[in-house]
TORDRENKE-519561 format. One record per residue: residue in three letters; x, y, z of N, C-alpha, C in turn. Coordinates in steps of 0.2 Angstrom, whole numbers, padded with zeros to 4 digits. Example, Ala and Ser with C-alpha at 12.3 -4.5 7.8 and 13.67 -1.06 7.14 Angstrom:
<rs>
R  resn    nc1    nc2    nc3   cac1   cac2   cac3    cc1    cc2    cc3
R   Ala   0066  -0028   0039   0062  -0022   0039   0066  -0016   0039
R   Ser   0064  -0011   0035   0068  -0005   0036   0064   0000   0039
</rs>
This chain:
<rs>
R  resn    nc1    nc2    nc3   cac1   cac2   cac3    cc1    cc2    cc3
R   Met  -0689   0450   0775  -0686   0446   0782  -0685   0452   0787
R   Asp  -0690   0454   0792  -0688   0456   0799  -0682   0453   0802
R   Leu  -0677   0454   0806  -0672   0451   0809  -0673   0456   0814
R   Thr  -0670   0454   0821  -0669   0458   0828  -0662   0458   0827
R   Tyr  -0658   0463   0830  -0653   0465   0832  -0651   0466   0841
R   Ser  -0647   0461   0845  -0646   0459   0851  -0639   0459   0852
R   Asp  -0636   0463   0857  -0631   0459   0861  -0630   0460   0868
R   Asp  -0626   0459   0868  -0623   0458   0879  -0630   0454   0881
R   Tyr  -0632   0448   0877  -0639   0445   0880  -0636   0440   0886
R   Trp  -0632   0437   0889  -0629   0434   0890  -0635   0431   0897
R   Asp  -0638   0436   0900  -0641   0436   0906  -0649   0435   0902
R   Asn  -0651   0434   0897  -0656   0431   0896  -0657   0423   0891
R   Pro  -0658   0419   0898  -0659   0412   0896  -0660   0409   0889
R   Glu  -0664   0411   0888  -0668   0410   0880  -0662   0412   0875
R   Ser  -0662   0418   0875  -0656   0421   0869  -0650   0417   0870
R   Lys  -0647   0414   0877  -0641   0412   0877  -0642   0404   0873
R   Arg  -0645   0401   0875  -0648   0394   0873  -0647   0396   0864
R   Ala  -0649   0398   0861  -0652   0401   0856  -0645   0402   0851
R   Phe  -0640   0406   0857  -0633   0406   0854  -0631   0399   0854
R   Leu  -0631   0396   0859  -0628   0387   0859  -0628   0385   0855
R   Asp  -0635   0385   0853  -0637   0383   0847  -0634   0383   0841
R   Phe  -0634   0390   0839  -0631   0393   0834  -0624   0391   0832
R   Leu  -0620   0390   0837  -0612   0389   0838  -0614   0381   0833
R   Ile  -0617   0378   0837  -0616   0368   0834  -0617   0370   0830
R   Arg  -0623   0373   0828  -0624   0373   0820  -0618   0375   0814
R   Ile  -0614   0379   0816  -0609   0385   0812  -0606   0381   0811
R   His  -0602   0381   0820  -0594   0379   0820  -0593   0371   0823
R   Asn  -0599   0367   0825  -0598   0363   0829  -0596   0362   0835
R   Leu  -0596   0367   0840  -0593   0369   0845  -0599   0371   0850
R   Asp  -0599   0365   0856  -0606   0366   0859  -0600   0368   0866
R   Leu  -0603   0374   0867  -0600   0378   0873  -0604   0377   0881
R   Ser  -0608   0372   0880  -0613   0371   0885  -0610   0369   0892
R   Leu  -0604   0365   0891  -0600   0361   0894  -0595   0366   0901
R   Trp  -0593   0371   0893  -0588   0377   0898  -0594   0381   0901
R   Asp  -0601   0382   0901  -0603   0385   0904  -0607   0380   0911
R   Arg  -0608   0374   0910  -0610   0369   0915  -0605   0371   0920
R   Met  -0599   0372   0919  -0592   0370   0924  -0591   0375   0927
R   Gly  -0597   0381   0925  -0595   0389   0928  -0589   0393   0926
R   Tyr  -0588   0392   0920  -0581   0395   0919  -0583   0400   0913
R   Trp  -0591   0402   0912  -0591   0404   0905  -0591   0412   0908
R   Asp  -0588   0415   0904  -0585   0423   0902  -0588   0430   0900
R   Asn  -0591   0433   0902  -0595   0437   0900  -0592   0444   0896
R   Lys  -0583   0442   0896  -0580   0444   0893  -0580   0444   0884
R   Tyr  -0584   0438   0884  -0585   0434   0876  -0593   0438   0874
R   Arg  -0592   0445   0873  -0597   0449   0869  -0601   0446   0863
R   Pro  -0606   0443   0863  -0610   0443   0855  -0614   0450   0853
R   Phe  -0612   0450   0848  -0618   0454   0844  -0619   0450   0836
R   Ser  -0627   0450   0839  -0630   0444   0833  -0636   0448   0830
R   Phe  -0639   0443   0826  -0646   0444   0821  -0651   0440   0825
R   Phe  -0656   0439   0826  -0662   0435   0827  -0667   0436   0822
R   Asp  -0669   0429   0820  -0675   0429   0817  -0680   0425   0823
R   Gly  -0686   0427   0825  -0690   0426   0831  -0685   0426   0836
R   Asn  -0685   0418   0838  -0679   0415   0845  -0673   0412   0841
R   Thr  -0671   0411   0835  -0667   0409   0832  -0661   0414   0832
R   Val  -0655   0414   0835  -0649   0418   0830  -0646   0413   0822
R   Val  -0648   0419   0819  -0648   0419   0812  -0639   0421   0809
R   Ala  -0637   0425   0813  -0629   0427   0812  -0626   0429   0816
R   Ser  -0620   0430   0818  -0617   0432   0825  -0611   0432   0825
R   Thr  -0607   0439   0828  -0602   0441   0829  -0599   0441   0834
R   Cys  -0594   0439   0839  -0591   0440   0847  -0585   0444   0848
R   Leu  -0584   0448   0850  -0580   0451   0853  -0576   0448   0860
R   Tyr  -0572   0446   0860  -0568   0442   0865  -0564   0450   0869
R   Ser  -0565   0451   0875  -0561   0457   0878  -0555   0452   0881
R   Met  -0549   0455   0882  -0546   0452   0886  -0539   0456   0888
R   Asp  -0537   0454   0895  -0531   0459   0898  -0524   0455   0896
R   Met  -0520   0458   0893  -0514   0456   0889  -0510   0461   0892
R   Thr  -0502   0458   0895  -0495   0461   0893  -0493   0464   0889
R   Ile  -0493   0469   0889  -0489   0469   0883  -0480   0473   0883
R   Arg  -0477   0471   0881  -0470   0475   0882  -0470   0478   0892
R   Gly  -0472   0471   0895  -0471   0472   0903  -0477   0476   0905
R   Glu  -0484   0481   0902  -0489   0484   0903  -0494   0480   0902
R   Arg  -0499   0482   0906  -0506   0478   0903  -0512   0481   0903
R   Arg  -0513   0479   0895  -0518   0482   0891  -0522   0477   0889
R   Leu  -0529   0481   0886  -0535   0478   0885  -0534   0477   0877
R   Val  -0535   0473   0875  -0535   0470   0867  -0544   0467   0867
R   Ala  -0545   0465   0859  -0549   0459   0859  -0548   0456   0853
R   Gln  -0552   0450   0852  -0552   0445   0848  -0559   0444   0842
R   Ile  -0559   0443   0837  -0565   0444   0834  -0567   0435   0836
R   Ser  -0573   0432   0835  -0573   0426   0834  -0580   0425   0832
R   Ser  -0580   0417   0833  -0588   0413   0833  -0592   0418   0827
R   Val  -0589   0420   0823  -0591   0423   0816  -0594   0417   0811
R   Gly  -0602   0419   0810  -0605   0414   0805  -0614   0419   0804
R   Thr  -0614   0414   0799  -0623   0415   0795  -0626   0408   0797
R   Leu  -0632   0407   0796  -0636   0401   0795  -0636   0402   0787
R   Pro  -0635   0396   0783  -0636   0395   0777  -0642   0400   0774
R   Gly  -0647   0399   0774  -0653   0403   0773  -0652   0411   0773
R   Tyr  -0646   0414   0777  -0647   0420   0777  -0641   0424   0775
R   Arg  -0636   0420   0771  -0630   0422   0769  -0633   0427   0764
R   Arg  -0627   0430   0764  -0626   0435   0758  -0630   0440   0758
R   Arg  -0629   0443   0764  -0635   0448   0765  -0631   0455   0769
R   Gly  -0624   0452   0769  -0621   0459   0774  -0621   0455   0778
R   Leu  -0624   0453   0785  -0627   0451   0790  -0621   0452   0795
R   Asn  -0615   0446   0794  -0608   0447   0798  -0603   0454   0797
R   Leu  -0605   0455   0791  -0602   0464   0790  -0604   0468   0795
R   Glu  -0610   0468   0794  -0614   0472   0799  -0613   0473   0806
R   Leu  -0612   0465   0810  -0611   0464   0814  -0605   0465   0818
R   Thr  -0599   0464   0813  -0591   0465   0814  -0591   0471   0814
R   Arg  -0596   0477   0811  -0593   0484   0810  -0597   0486   0817
R   Lys  -0601   0482   0821  -0603   0485   0827  -0600   0483   0832
R   Ala  -0598   0477   0831  -0591   0476   0836  -0587   0478   0837
R   Leu  -0584   0481   0832  -0577   0486   0833  -0577   0493   0833
R   Lys  -0584   0495   0832  -0588   0501   0833  -0587   0502   0843
R   Trp  -0590   0496   0845  -0593   0497   0852  -0586   0497   0854
R   Ala  -0579   0493   0854  -0574   0492   0857  -0568   0496   0855
R   Glu  -0568   0501   0852  -0562   0505   0847  -0560   0509   0853
R   Ala  -0565   0512   0856  -0563   0517   0861  -0557   0513   0866
R   Thr  -0559   0509   0869  -0556   0506   0874  -0552   0501   0873
R   His  -0551   0498   0867  -0548   0492   0866  -0538   0494   0864
R   Asp  -0534   0491   0863  -0527   0494   0859  -0528   0492   0853
R   Phe  -0530   0486   0850  -0527   0483   0845  -0533   0478   0845
R   Phe  -0535   0472   0839  -0541   0468   0838  -0534   0462   0834
R   Phe  -0537   0454   0835  -0535   0449   0832  -0540   0446   0832
R   Leu  -0538   0441   0824  -0542   0435   0823  -0539   0431   0819
R   Phe  -0540   0425   0819  -0538   0418   0816  -0545   0416   0809
R   Ala  -0541   0417   0804  -0547   0414   0800  -0545   0408   0795
R   Asp  -0549   0406   0791  -0547   0401   0786  -0549   0405   0779
R   Glu  -0544   0400   0771  -0544   0405   0767  -0553   0408   0765
R   Glu  -0557   0405   0767  -0561   0410   0764  -0565   0415   0766
R   Ala  -0562   0416   0771  -0565   0421   0774  -0558   0429   0774
R   Leu  -0553   0429   0771  -0548   0430   0769  -0552   0437   0766
R   Glu  -0553   0439   0761  -0556   0445   0759  -0562   0449   0763
R   Phe  -0566   0444   0767  -0570   0447   0773  -0569   0451   0778
R   Tyr  -0562   0447   0780  -0558   0453   0785  -0555   0458   0782
R   Lys  -0553   0458   0778  -0549   0462   0772  -0553   0470   0772
R   Arg  -0561   0467   0770  -0565   0473   0769  -0566   0475   0776
R   Cys  -0567   0471   0784  -0569   0475   0788  -0561   0478   0791
R   Gly  -0556   0480   0787  -0550   0484   0789  -0545   0479   0791
R   Phe  -0545   0472   0791  -0539   0469   0796  -0535   0468   0791
R   Arg  -0527   0467   0793  -0523   0467   0789  -0519   0458   0792
R   Arg  -0518   0455   0786  -0515   0448   0788  -0508   0448   0791
R   Thr  -0504   0443   0793  -0498   0443   0795  -0498   0435   0799
R   Phe  -0491   0434   0798  -0489   0427   0801  -0487   0427   0808
R   Glu  -0487   0421   0808  -0482   0422   0818  -0475   0417   0815
R   His  -0473   0417   0821  -0466   0413   0821  -0466   0408   0827
R   Lys  -0465   0404   0831  -0465   0398   0836  -0455   0400   0838
R   Thr  -0455   0399   0844  -0448   0398   0846  -0445   0393   0847
R   Arg  -0439   0387   0843  -0438   0384   0844  -0432   0382   0849
R   Leu  -0431   0379   0853  -0425   0376   0857  -0423   0370   0855
R   His  -0417   0370   0852  -0416   0363   0851  -0410   0360   0857
R   Ile  -0413   0352   0860  -0410   0350   0866  -0406   0344   0865
R   Leu  -0403   0341   0871  -0401   0336   0872  -0408   0332   0874
R   Gly  -0409   0327   0875  -0414   0325   0880  -0413   0321   0886
R   Arg  -0417   0322   0889  -0412   0317   0895  -0420   0315   0899
R   Thr  -0419   0310   0903  -0425   0307   0908  -0427   0311   0914
R   Ala  -0434   0312   0914  -0439   0316   0918  -0437   0314   0927
R   Arg  -0435   0318   0931  -0435   0315   0938  -0442   0317   0939
R   Ala  -0447   0312   0943  -0451   0312   0946  -0455   0318   0949
R   Gly  -0460   0320   0949  -0464   0326   0951  -0468   0330   0947
R   Ala  -0471   0326   0941  -0473   0330   0938  -0482   0325   0936
R   Ala  -0487   0327   0938  -0492   0324   0939  -0499   0325   0935
R   Lys  -0500   0321   0927  -0508   0324   0923  -0512   0324   0926
R   Met  -0515   0328   0926  -0522   0333   0929  -0526   0328   0923
R   Asp  -0533   0326   0926  -0539   0324   0923  -0543   0330   0925
R   Val  -0547   0331   0920  -0553   0336   0920  -0560   0334   0923
R   Gln  -0558   0326   0922  -0565   0325   0927  -0566   0324   0931
R   Lys  -0560   0325   0935  -0559   0326   0942  -0559   0332   0946
R   Lys  -0565   0335   0948  -0566   0341   0952  -0561   0343   0956
R   Glu  -0556   0340   0959  -0551   0342   0962  -0544   0342   0959
R   His  -0545   0342   0953  -0540   0343   0945  -0542   0350   0942
R   Leu  -0549   0349   0943  -0552   0355   0939  -0550   0363   0945
R   Asp  -0550   0361   0951  -0550   0366   0954  -0542   0368   0956
R   Leu  -0538   0363   0955  -0531   0364   0955  -0530   0369   0949
R   Ile  -0532   0367   0942  -0531   0371   0937  -0533   0379   0938
R   Tyr  -0538   0379   0940  -0544   0386   0941  -0540   0389   0945
R   Arg  -0537   0386   0949  -0532   0389   0956  -0525   0395   0952
R   Cys  -0521   0388   0951  -0517   0389   0945  -0517   0395   0941
R   Ala  -0522   0396   0937  -0525   0401   0932  -0527   0407   0934
R   Ser  -0529   0407   0941  -0531   0412   0943  -0525   0417   0946
R   Glu  -0522   0412   0947  -0515   0417   0951  -0510   0419   0947
R   Arg  -0509   0415   0941  -0506   0416   0937  -0502   0422   0935
R   Glu  -0495   0422   0934  -0492   0429   0930  -0492   0426   0923
R   Pro  -0492   0432   0920  -0491   0429   0913  -0485   0424   0910
R   Val  -0486   0421   0904  -0481   0416   0903  -0477   0421   0901
R   Cys  -0478   0426   0897  -0472   0431   0894  -0472   0439   0897
R   Asp  -0469   0443   0897  -0471   0449   0897  -0471   0453   0893
R   Met  -0468   0450   0885  -0468   0454   0878  -0476   0454   0874
R   Leu  -0479   0448   0875  -0484   0447   0874  -0489   0441   0878
R   Gly  -0491   0444   0884  -0492   0437   0887  -0501   0439   0890
R   Val  -0503   0435   0891  -0511   0436   0894  -0513   0433   0901
R   Tyr  -0519   0434   0903  -0522   0435   0910  -0527   0429   0911
R   Asn  -0530   0429   0906  -0539   0424   0906  -0537   0417   0910
R   Glu  -0541   0419   0915  -0537   0411   0918  -0547   0407   0914
R   Arg  -0553   0411   0912  -0558   0406   0909  -0555   0404   0903
R   Leu  -0554   0408   0899  -0552   0406   0892  -0547   0398   0892
R   Leu  -0543   0401   0897  -0538   0393   0898  -0542   0388   0900
R   Met  -0548   0388   0905  -0550   0383   0906  -0554   0381   0901
R   Phe  -0557   0385   0897  -0561   0382   0889  -0554   0377   0886
R   Trp  -0548   0380   0886  -0545   0374   0884  -0541   0367   0886
R   Cys  -0544   0369   0892  -0542   0364   0896  -0549   0357   0897
R   Leu  -0554   0360   0894  -0560   0356   0894  -0561   0353   0889
R   Tyr  -0558   0357   0881  -0559   0354   0876  -0555   0353   0873
R   Phe  -0551   0356   0872  -0545   0354   0867  -0537   0350   0868
R   Leu  -0536   0353   0877  -0529   0351   0880  -0529   0345   0887
R   Thr  -0536   0343   0884  -0536   0338   0891  -0534   0334   0892
R   Asp  -0531   0334   0888  -0525   0326   0888  -0517   0329   0890
R   Asn  -0517   0335   0891  -0511   0341   0887  -0508   0342   0894
R   Ile  -0510   0342   0902  -0511   0346   0906  -0506   0341   0912
R   Ser  -0501   0344   0914  -0497   0342   0919  -0495   0347   0925
R   Tyr  -0496   0344   0933  -0494   0350   0939  -0487   0347   0939
R   Ile  -0484   0353   0941  -0478   0350   0944  -0478   0352   0951
R   Ala  -0479   0349   0956  -0480   0352   0962  -0473   0357   0967
R   Asp  -0468   0354   0963  -0463   0354   0969  -0463   0364   0966
R   Leu  -0466   0365   0960  -0464   0371   0956  -0471   0375   0956
R   Asp  -0477   0372   0959  -0484   0374   0959  -0485   0378   0954
R   Leu  -0485   0374   0948  -0486   0376   0942  -0489   0370   0937
R   Leu  -0493   0374   0931  -0495   0368   0926  -0489   0370   0920
R   Ile  -0492   0364   0916  -0487   0366   0910  -0493   0361   0907
R   Leu  -0494   0364   0898  -0498   0362   0894  -0494   0361   0889
R   Tyr  -0493   0355   0888  -0489   0352   0882  -0489   0344   0879
R   Glu  -0487   0344   0874  -0488   0338   0867  -0481   0335   0867
R   Arg  -0480   0329   0865  -0472   0327   0864  -0475   0322   0858
R   Lys  -0471   0323   0851  -0471   0320   0847  -0467   0319   0840
R   Asp  -0463   0314   0840  -0459   0311   0835  -0452   0318   0839
R   Gly  -0452   0317   0845  -0445   0318   0848  -0446   0326   0848
R   Ile  -0452   0330   0847  -0455   0336   0848  -0459   0338   0853
R   Val  -0456   0343   0856  -0460   0347   0864  -0463   0353   0862
R   Thr  -0470   0349   0862  -0474   0359   0861  -0476   0358   0865
R   Val  -0473   0365   0870  -0475   0370   0874  -0482   0373   0872
R   Phe  -0488   0375   0877  -0495   0378   0874  -0496   0382   0878
R   Asp  -0492   0381   0885  -0494   0387   0890  -0489   0383   0897
R   Ile  -0488   0389   0902  -0484   0386   0908  -0489   0391   0913
R   Val  -0493   0391   0918  -0497   0393   0920  -0494   0392   0928
R   Gly  -0491   0398   0932  -0489   0400   0939  -0489   0403   0942
R   Lys  -0488   0406   0947  -0489   0413   0951  -0479   0414   0950
R   Lys  -0476   0410   0948  -0470   0413   0948  -0467   0407   0943
R   Leu  -0460   0409   0938  -0460   0407   0932  -0453   0404   0936
R   Pro  -0451   0399   0933  -0443   0397   0934  -0438   0396   0927
R   Pro  -0432   0397   0926  -0430   0395   0921  -0434   0388   0918
R   Phe  -0433   0388   0912  -0438   0383   0909  -0432   0375   0909
R   Ser  -0426   0376   0910  -0421   0370   0911  -0424   0368   0917
R   Glu  -0428   0371   0922  -0430   0366   0929  -0436   0363   0928
R   Val  -0441   0369   0923  -0447   0363   0921  -0446   0359   0917
R   Tyr  -0441   0359   0914  -0441   0352   0908  -0438   0345   0912
R   Ser  -0434   0349   0917  -0433   0343   0921  -0436   0338   0922
R   Tyr  -0443   0340   0924  -0449   0336   0927  -0453   0332   0920
R   Ile  -0451   0335   0915  -0457   0331   0911  -0451   0329   0904
R   Gly  -0444   0330   0904  -0440   0327   0898  -0443   0318   0896
R   Ser  -0438   0318   0890  -0437   0312   0889  -0432   0313   0885
R   Ala  -0427   0305   0885  -0420   0305   0883  -0422   0303   0875
R   Glu  -0427   0305   0871  -0430   0304   0864  -0430   0312   0862
R   Asp  -0431   0318   0865  -0430   0323   0864  -0427   0325   0859
R   Thr  -0428   0329   0855  -0424   0334   0852  -0423   0340   0852
R   Ala  -0431   0343   0853  -0433   0349   0853  -0435   0352   0856
R   Val  -0438   0360   0858  -0445   0360   0863  -0446   0366   0857
R   Glu  -0453   0368   0855  -0454   0375   0852  -0462   0376   0858
R   Phe  -0460   0383   0855  -0464   0386   0862  -0470   0392   0858
R   Met  -0478   0388   0860  -0483   0391   0858  -0483   0399   0862
R   Phe  -0480   0402   0861  -0480   0409   0866  -0473   0414   0865
R   Met  -0472   0418   0868  -0466   0423   0866  -0462   0420   0874
R   Pro  -0456   0416   0873  -0454   0413   0880  -0448   0419   0883
R   Asp  -0450   0424   0884  -0445   0430   0884  -0443   0431   0894
R   Lys  -0447   0425   0896  -0447   0425   0903  -0443   0421   0907
R   Leu  -0442   0415   0902  -0439   0407   0901  -0431   0408   0904
R   Gly  -0427   0410   0902  -0419   0410   0903  -0418   0404   0896
R   Leu  -0422   0405   0891  -0417   0403   0884  -0412   0405   0884
R   Gln  -0408   0401   0881  -0401   0401   0877  -0401   0397   0871
R   Glu  -0400   0401   0865  -0398   0400   0856  -0404   0397   0855
R   Ser  -0408   0400   0855  -0415   0398   0851  -0416   0398   0845
R   Glu  -0421   0397   0839  -0423   0401   0834  -0429   0402   0832
R   Gln  -0431   0406   0829  -0438   0409   0826  -0440   0404   0822
R   Val  -0445   0401   0821  -0447   0401   0815  -0455   0399   0813
R   Leu  -0455   0398   0807  -0463   0402   0804  -0467   0393   0806
R   Leu  -0474   0396   0809  -0478   0392   0810  -0479   0387   0804
R   Glu  -0480   0381   0804  -0481   0375   0798  -0488   0377   0796
R   Ile  -0493   0377   0800  -0499   0377   0798  -0500   0386   0800
R   Asp  -0504   0388   0794  -0505   0398   0795  -0514   0397   0797
R   Asn  -0512   0401   0803  -0516   0401   0808  -0522   0406   0805
R   Gly  -0519   0410   0797  -0522   0415   0795  -0524   0422   0801
R   Thr  -0520   0421   0803  -0520   0429   0808  -0522   0435   0803
R   His  -0524   0438   0808  -0525   0445   0806  -0525   0451   0814
R   Leu  -0524   0456   0810  -0524   0461   0816  -0526   0468   0814
R   Leu  -0528   0471   0819  -0533   0480   0816  -0530   0481   0822
R   Gly  -0528   0489   0819  -0524   0494   0825  -0520   0493   0826
R   Asp  -0515   0496   0834  -0508   0499   0833  -0505   0491   0836
R   Phe  -0505   0486   0833  -0499   0480   0836  -0492   0481   0837
R   Pro  -0490   0482   0844  -0482   0483   0844  -0478   0479   0841
R   Phe  -0480   0474   0838  -0472   0469   0835  -0475   0469   0828
R   Glu  -0478   0473   0825  -0480   0474   0817  -0471   0474   0814
R   Gly  -0471   0468   0812  -0465   0468   0806  -0461   0463   0808
R   Ser  -0461   0462   0815  -0456   0456   0818  -0458   0449   0820
R   Lys  -0456   0445   0820  -0455   0439   0824  -0459   0438   0827
R   Phe  -0465   0437   0830  -0470   0436   0837  -0474   0429   0836
R   Ile  -0479   0429   0839  -0485   0425   0841  -0489   0426   0845
R   Leu  -0497   0426   0846  -0499   0427   0850  -0500   0421   0856
R   Pro  -0501   0422   0860  -0502   0416   0865  -0507   0412   0863
R   Tyr  -0506   0403   0863  -0509   0400   0860  -0514   0399   0863
R   Thr  -0515   0398   0870  -0521   0398   0874  -0525   0406   0876
R   Ala  -0523   0410   0871  -0528   0417   0870  -0530   0417   0862
R   His  -0531   0410   0859  -0537   0411   0855  -0543   0408   0858
R   Ala  -0548   0411   0854  -0556   0410   0856  -0558   0408   0850
</rs>
């Protein structure tokens, strides 16, 4: 059976629709909302095999600017990998992943991805090495929040516009390993963190967080200027809080006496290339996951 290879085809509406259908079939993820709302990112690049007008296997490479130890660098994440059932065991994804890496290797500093147990051997064959991430935990004495934090509703255009403005103007939440990508942040806001976004007008920033059993998990803080976390927390605190956990490296937040703990849920984190925090306790920013 003859297959056709194609990449970088977002300007072809028929091919793009075929890819969106493929993602629904493989990952049960419908990106049409992200596209329809105007946040689609062409840095999310496909490498695909087609059978006629149907995508049967695909790998995507998401290029993104990150700040690494204070310097702006270009890195990439491998994501959206899969093959339709009738086309598996032919090495299609291995070939596509190698094509993606070859296309990007001269311009990107390193690559990362997240995989389940079934894919571990596959990514080892592609040259990736598995690693483990650590989050920062800050033990606190909870306190009642002062007024000033407003929950965002992504069904409201004015709230979406505010979120996108903050995302577009942001400074990275950390200098050690931070991310800039406003369009990827909008993906998270539209799909997985819709109920976790608050805007603090006094500070002109967003905080994406959840609270469960006295633990506050902070996924991201988004603004032009980042104050100490103690100031941010004063707007979201609860008397029942016992700890705050950060899903990014919080080197800019003025924390004291924090600890690094292994993530309870293993992301299947993999690296390829010259990663600057090899062998140390780190975490890739939560909202940099594609």
